[in-house]
C-alpha positions, 0 to 999 in steps of 0.5 A: 493170560495162561488160558490164552497161551494154552489156547494158542498152543492148542490151536497151533498143535491142531493146525500142525496135526491137520497139516500132517493129516492132509499130507498123510494120504498123498504120502501113503499113495506115493509109497504104495505106487513106488513100491508097486513100480519098483524094478519096472524100468521102462525100456528105453529109460526116460532121459538118456539112460543107456546112451552111448558114452555114459560110463555108468553102463560099465558098472551097472548095466542092469538095475532095479532103480534108476533116477535121472535129472538134468538142467540146461546151464548157460555156461561152458561144460568145464565150468558146469563140471567144476560147479558140480564137483564143488557143489555144497548141498548144505547151501540149500535150506531144504536139503540141510533140513533133510540131512539134519533129520537123517543124522538124528540117530547118529547124533543121538549116539554121540557121533561127531558132526561133519564139517560142511564140504562138497557133495563129492568130498562128503561121499568119498569121506563116507567110503564111496569110491570114484569108479571112473572119470572123464576130466571136465565131463563126467564122474561115476561114484559107487559103493555097496551098502545096506541103507535099510540099517539104522547105522549105514556104512558105505563100502568102496569096491575096486572099479574092475570088480564092481560090476561083478560084485554079488556078495549077498546082503547088499545094494550096489549104488552108482551115481554120476555127475555129468556136464554135456556140452551144448555149445561154447557157452552152454551145457547140460548138467545131468545126474543119474543114480542106479541101484541093484541088489544082490539077493532077494532079501536085500531086494525086499529090504531096499524096496521097502526103504526106497518106497518110504524114503525116496521123496527126500532123496529125490528132493536132494537130487532136484535141489542139486540141479539148481545149485550147480546151475546157479554156481556155474552161471555165476562163475561164467559171468564172473569170467567175462571181461568187463564192458569197455567204458567210453 
């Protein structure tokens, strides 16, 4: 029995090693491509970057990284924005796994685990700051940080000073939650993230960081679309009057 158990364990380890080997080549190609394309933002950017009415333009009109993700929602914009503000990313098993991996260093240092909360609550608790907001439509959150460090800290900056912030050694990051009305019972949820660094060394460090770790970040963004859509549509259907029974 002992030999059989060892054989099964060895087979499982070989299978895992084989799976990791299969993933290694595509991941290496992704890292190389992302590193090469860093800072090469199309003009105009795909999606609705730079469109009129986008508050993000006020705080980071020039940038090195821009990621936009959106999804149509069968619910009014007000409910979609409420769902976005209250979004709990930990409801996604994939995102929860990503967060668990990213918090390993802090947990090894004995840092207390945070209670699950909405994305907005968690980020504000970490030091991010709301830069601008249009009720029921759009919110812009920003911070300056050094994400390439093992112990990442986020520093909120006054909205009036954020665009001018140029202290060397930092990446300036802004992201949005936005609900765009498409009619009385339909909307589009959109999230955009932009990054700009403050000096050449920070650019090189962030470029390396982004090339290596952006797959997990983009996974979180895409999962957020599904969560907001499902929650907003659930809220909308729950708000409809019960059909009359004759």
